[in-house]
Each structure stands twice: as structure tokens, then as C-alpha cells.
Legacy VTK file of the C-alpha trace (Angstrom):
# vtk DataFile Version 3.0
C-alpha trace
ASCII
DATASET POLYDATA
POINTS 335 float
89.642 112.076 128.439
87.845 109.058 129.520
89.735 109.124 132.933
89.096 112.525 133.185
85.202 111.991 132.789
85.284 109.207 134.665
86.938 111.204 137.600
83.978 113.634 137.122
81.598 110.989 137.527
83.053 109.305 140.760
83.255 112.477 142.473
79.557 113.589 141.969
78.895 110.038 143.386
80.733 110.900 146.470
79.281 114.055 146.581
75.789 112.508 146.549
76.691 110.446 149.515
78.269 113.149 151.585
74.888 114.758 151.530
73.327 111.839 153.339
75.998 111.032 155.718
76.677 112.390 159.264
79.652 114.500 158.801
80.307 114.351 162.543
81.280 110.359 161.648
83.107 110.969 158.710
86.105 113.409 159.128
88.333 111.303 157.400
86.095 110.692 154.395
85.468 114.568 154.233
89.327 114.976 153.712
89.677 112.415 151.195
86.462 113.961 149.412
88.164 117.348 149.614
91.369 115.886 148.169
89.648 114.209 145.174
87.961 117.547 144.478
91.382 119.364 144.292
92.665 116.385 142.314
89.871 116.593 139.739
90.231 120.550 139.584
93.717 120.171 138.920
93.010 117.589 135.934
90.484 120.217 134.790
93.072 122.917 134.443
95.511 120.540 133.205
92.988 119.915 130.365
92.240 123.313 129.837
96.048 124.017 129.219
96.331 121.203 126.841
93.567 122.529 124.867
95.375 125.821 124.946
98.607 123.858 123.421
96.124 122.485 120.338
95.330 126.166 119.703
98.600 126.903 119.063
99.449 123.842 117.027
96.298 124.675 114.768
97.463 128.200 114.482
100.653 126.941 112.861
98.466 124.664 110.300
96.035 127.504 109.572
96.600 129.396 106.334
98.162 132.371 106.856
98.538 135.235 104.069
102.077 136.025 105.136
103.597 132.515 105.284
104.817 130.398 102.277
102.113 128.695 100.509
101.366 124.838 100.837
102.262 122.897 97.956
99.644 120.294 98.346
97.023 122.964 98.268
98.489 125.119 95.211
99.113 121.565 93.134
95.406 120.797 93.340
94.837 123.587 90.490
98.439 123.710 89.110
100.863 121.491 87.262
103.752 120.518 89.548
106.349 121.016 86.839
105.111 124.855 86.798
106.029 125.157 90.871
109.274 123.719 90.739
110.962 127.250 89.832
108.889 128.573 92.837
109.936 126.809 96.039
111.332 128.676 98.935
114.659 127.139 99.980
113.952 127.223 103.378
110.539 125.744 104.042
110.149 123.672 100.696
106.753 125.349 99.904
105.521 127.833 97.078
107.225 130.998 98.036
105.197 134.307 99.139
106.505 137.538 98.782
109.684 136.037 96.963
113.060 137.146 98.151
116.270 136.632 95.847
119.492 135.862 97.379
122.300 137.772 95.460
125.335 136.817 97.846
129.072 136.689 96.355
129.608 133.281 97.710
127.097 131.580 95.441
126.917 134.076 92.540
128.324 131.552 90.215
125.652 129.179 90.739
123.331 128.341 87.852
120.349 128.273 90.647
118.038 131.161 91.557
117.777 130.783 95.290
114.188 132.255 96.409
112.957 132.358 99.814
109.667 133.869 101.225
109.910 137.105 102.684
108.717 135.735 106.201
110.661 132.446 106.332
114.029 134.889 105.469
113.209 136.987 108.157
112.739 134.299 110.773
115.906 132.302 109.528
118.174 135.496 109.918
116.832 136.300 113.195
117.160 132.631 114.736
120.663 132.107 112.979
122.465 135.505 113.656
122.033 137.029 110.338
123.783 133.890 108.482
122.771 133.026 104.719
120.523 130.135 104.422
122.315 128.500 101.705
126.240 128.437 102.606
125.534 129.643 106.647
127.983 132.586 105.493
127.628 136.214 106.995
126.663 139.332 105.116
123.593 137.706 103.416
122.471 139.812 100.506
118.700 139.905 99.025
116.298 141.752 96.937
112.583 141.481 96.197
112.002 138.896 93.520
109.495 140.991 91.534
109.378 138.777 88.462
108.626 135.411 90.807
106.113 137.415 92.994
104.008 138.062 89.887
104.209 134.447 88.997
103.045 133.254 92.160
100.275 136.008 92.186
98.936 134.672 88.774
98.595 131.101 90.010
95.073 129.728 90.222
93.947 128.049 93.480
91.044 127.032 95.486
89.739 128.456 98.537
92.175 127.843 101.281
89.603 127.634 103.923
87.832 125.047 101.894
91.321 122.957 101.577
91.690 123.105 105.388
88.242 122.306 105.980
88.382 119.165 103.404
91.534 117.853 104.869
90.509 118.130 108.269
87.220 116.445 107.484
89.202 113.795 105.529
91.529 113.148 108.328
88.390 112.384 110.486
86.721 110.192 108.121
83.891 112.782 107.419
82.321 113.371 103.819
81.879 116.874 102.754
78.207 117.601 102.178
77.604 117.638 98.525
81.328 116.664 97.337
81.707 115.077 94.272
85.280 115.161 93.544
87.740 112.405 94.069
90.404 112.543 96.635
93.198 114.761 95.902
91.496 116.681 92.674
89.245 119.416 92.378
86.250 119.624 89.792
85.785 123.323 89.542
83.482 125.515 91.105
80.344 123.876 90.593
81.264 121.084 92.812
79.089 121.847 95.656
76.967 125.167 94.637
74.181 125.042 97.380
76.228 123.870 100.380
76.867 126.365 103.200
79.550 124.478 104.430
81.470 124.918 101.102
83.180 127.642 99.211
83.472 127.506 95.322
86.009 129.956 94.977
88.516 129.381 92.041
90.654 132.544 91.466
94.249 133.911 91.243
96.407 134.500 94.570
96.216 138.228 94.139
92.746 138.053 94.535
92.639 135.729 97.577
92.835 138.378 100.336
89.629 140.066 99.027
87.600 136.977 98.867
88.591 135.704 102.338
87.659 139.316 103.722
84.262 139.729 101.792
82.844 136.893 99.882
84.085 133.512 101.526
81.285 131.924 103.502
83.358 129.676 105.429
84.801 130.133 108.918
88.756 129.552 109.114
89.808 126.404 110.601
91.509 128.712 113.188
88.233 130.205 114.236
86.590 126.966 114.038
89.133 125.335 116.499
88.909 128.274 118.763
85.180 128.235 118.913
85.478 124.586 119.745
88.094 125.248 122.322
85.995 127.981 123.879
83.029 125.904 124.073
84.988 123.126 125.922
86.747 125.557 128.084
83.377 127.150 128.956
81.969 123.716 129.888
85.099 122.823 132.066
84.778 126.288 133.841
81.097 125.067 134.569
82.128 122.007 135.994
84.580 123.625 138.107
81.949 126.026 139.492
79.538 123.033 139.978
82.089 121.159 141.988
82.723 124.290 144.016
78.853 124.907 144.496
78.855 121.854 145.980
81.619 121.867 148.328
80.487 125.078 149.373
76.794 123.660 150.071
78.674 120.836 151.760
80.621 122.957 154.111
77.253 125.040 154.862
75.583 121.949 155.825
78.130 120.621 157.985
77.964 124.012 159.757
74.224 123.696 160.075
74.585 120.313 161.165
77.110 121.232 163.640
75.353 123.806 164.912
72.006 121.958 165.645
74.277 119.255 167.101
75.930 121.783 169.391
72.505 123.125 170.334
71.330 119.530 171.105
74.259 118.736 173.254
73.861 121.976 174.874
70.148 121.214 175.784
71.115 117.600 176.960
73.611 118.913 179.047
71.388 121.619 180.689
68.996 118.979 181.326
71.502 116.795 183.091
72.844 119.910 185.158
68.749 120.867 186.198
68.609 117.127 187.205
71.509 117.078 189.115
70.686 120.450 190.767
67.197 118.930 191.689
69.082 115.830 193.332
71.671 118.072 194.901
68.811 119.941 196.577
66.885 116.892 197.671
70.244 115.650 199.210
70.723 119.148 200.791
67.656 118.678 202.493
68.290 115.288 203.862
71.639 116.523 204.871
69.685 119.514 206.879
67.190 116.814 208.484
70.329 114.452 209.506
71.980 117.222 210.871
69.104 118.664 213.040
68.348 115.333 214.256
71.999 114.654 215.242
72.150 118.048 216.859
68.793 117.309 218.597
70.270 114.071 219.619
73.197 115.405 221.092
71.144 117.563 222.847
69.228 114.790 224.247
72.390 113.147 225.370
73.814 115.706 226.956
70.639 116.288 228.923
70.519 112.961 229.807
74.323 112.704 230.938
73.598 115.922 233.266
70.538 114.052 234.765
72.737 110.813 234.970
75.508 112.635 236.759
73.175 114.220 239.034
71.390 111.090 239.839
74.557 109.460 240.418
76.150 112.046 242.827
72.739 111.929 244.821
73.447 108.235 245.160
76.933 108.686 245.951
76.075 111.066 248.627
73.058 108.821 249.748
75.747 106.401 250.151
78.179 108.163 252.071
75.515 109.298 254.636
74.250 105.484 254.921
78.161 104.497 255.289
78.253 107.191 258.295
75.323 105.950 259.740
76.242 102.553 259.772
79.780 103.518 260.951
77.888 105.299 263.903
75.969 102.437 264.747
79.098 100.079 264.480
80.855 102.416 267.018
77.989 102.533 269.195
77.728 98.804 269.677
81.047 98.522 270.642
80.930 101.262 273.061
77.978 99.257 274.666
LINES 1 336
335 0 1 2 3 4 5 6 7 8 9 10 11 12 13 14 15 16 17 18 19 20 21 22 23 24 25 26 27 28 29 30 31 32 33 34 35 36 37 38 39 40 41 42 43 44 45 46 47 48 49 50 51 52 53 54 55 56 57 58 59 60 61 62 63 64 65 66 67 68 69 70 71 72 73 74 75 76 77 78 79 80 81 82 83 84 85 86 87 88 89 90 91 92 93 94 95 96 97 98 99 100 101 102 103 104 105 106 107 108 109 110 111 112 113 114 115 116 117 118 119 120 121 122 123 124 125 126 127 128 129 130 131 132 133 134 135 136 137 138 139 140 141 142 143 144 145 146 147 148 149 150 151 152 153 154 155 156 157 158 159 160 161 162 163 164 165 166 167 168 169 170 171 172 173 174 175 176 177 178 179 180 181 182 183 184 185 186 187 188 189 190 191 192 193 194 195 196 197 198 199 200 201 202 203 204 205 206 207 208 209 210 211 212 213 214 215 216 217 218 219 220 221 222 223 224 225 226 227 228 229 230 231 232 233 234 235 236 237 238 239 240 241 242 243 244 245 246 247 248 249 250 251 252 253 254 255 256 257 258 259 260 261 262 263 264 265 266 267 268 269 270 271 272 273 274 275 276 277 278 279 280 281 282 283 284 285 286 287 288 289 290 291 292 293 294 295 296 297 298 299 300 301 302 303 304 305 306 307 308 309 310 311 312 313 314 315 316 317 318 319 320 321 322 323 324 325 326 327 328 329 330 331 332 333 334
């Protein structure tokens, strides 16, 4: 239980940290946190199952009118010698709804074999109908009416008071108003004003009426069930709280993720717009350069045309000049 509570505390601290950390930078941490959550939840469920097992164990220890009666309970108000002939030969407690065994296999025995009705039914069912004395088949029995009357006439204290005293004694708690010494009963006036004390002392045959109508104590079974129910409710509440924390963190993660994505989209859009403006500027520059190149090409072509024209003119002039010189030389030779 100490480790169980520490696990809850540790998990709560982890949840607190996660609320203030950036989920985009702690993916591994979130996975570990979820694993820890499911581990703690499994521990909670295991604890609940363990408490249910305790309920079953408490049921076995709780007084039931159909089972044989506890010797330690009845011995508080009866002499042990008086109980020796009223013992169940199966559970070794004071017989309830006594049944007498009349099997031929042990009819010569001087001992009267008594078995509680419920003990006998369970024993026969678990042992294929074999007799609890010599394990033979065909067990024969009948109601022990005389023994039943003797048991019904025994004086006892309230079994709930006995269970409560035994339970609190094991836990080291002194009953409110308790005056009797350990293992002894001082009578019905031991704690007359205590709400947690039952003063009943009467015959077993009157016990059912007392438990149903006048006993002011809750049975040990009911007390334990209330305690277990409260603990289970607390465990269920802790599980729901952990689930709510995980849900809150998931929603926060989605919200942060959406905000982060929106911020990234805005940043990307701004960068795209900046690139568009930059590209537009470059396009204008390219257009200007293209126009300049085209104009330069036109100028070059025009210059080439003019240069060729001048060159052709000079060539023609040179040819004419050459002819004139040639004619002059021929004339000089002739003269």
C-alpha cells in the first residue's frame, strides 16, 4: 500500500510537470508518462481485486446462523465440559442443527457422532457421499432433535459483539465502556450506554430474533463491506482523476499543436510572400536587362550594317582609284 500511494504521488508530480512543458519537445517523456499512468491504473485495479478477496475472507469469519457455532464464542458463557458432547465431528465446533450418524459400519461404537447439517451437506457433496467417520459409502443420518434442543438452550452473548471485540482486540483497540477482562464476560450491564456495544445475553433459540430486530450493532461483514466500498470508491475516484488529467493533457497537446501549426503556416506564408516580392523584383530586373540586351543587339546590327556599307564604299572607291592609277600607268608607258 505504501508503494501504491507513492506511485500515485509520483504520477501526480509528473502530470504537474507535463502541464508546463512543451509537448513538441517531449514525445518520449509523454510516452513514459502514459505508460506510468496505465501501470498505476493496473495497480489500482489489483488493489481493488485484493480488497474483494478480503471481503470473501471476512465472509468466512462472519457469524452465520446456518453454520456450526464457534466454541470460543459459546465458551464465554458456558462450561467447556457441557460443550464436549455437542461438538461437530467435521469442523470441531459446537454443532448447529445437529444430525446424528446411524451407519452400520460404526453402530457398535459407544460414541454418538454429531455433525452440523450444513457441514454434513458440504462434506457429502465434496466426498462423493462418503461418511465423514470411516469414509464408507451409504452414509445414514437423521436429525438429532434432543441435541438440537440442548444447543438451542445454551446462553450466549451477541455474536456481533463477540466479532467486534475480537476484531478490535486484534487491532489493539479498547472497546468504549469495556470493563471485563480479556476472555470473560461480565454480564449485560458491562457497557449500558455505548452505541457500539450490544448487551444481549440470551438463548441461541432467541438469537435470530435479536439480530433481526433489537441488535444495535452492524455485523462485521457489513462493517467490512462498508469500509471496502469506501476504499473502492476512493480508488475509482483516483482512476477518474487520472483519466481527467490525461484527457486535459491530450486536449492541451492538441490545442498547442494547432497553435504551433497555425504559427508555422503564418511563418511559411510570410516567407512565401517575401519570396514572391523578391521574385517580382528579379523579374523586373530581368525584363530590363532583356530589353537592354535586345536594344544593344539592334544597335550592334545597325552598326554592322553601317560599317558594311562604309566598308563596301571604301572597297569600291579603292577599286576605282586602282583603275585610275592603272590607266595613268598605261598612259605613261605609251607616251
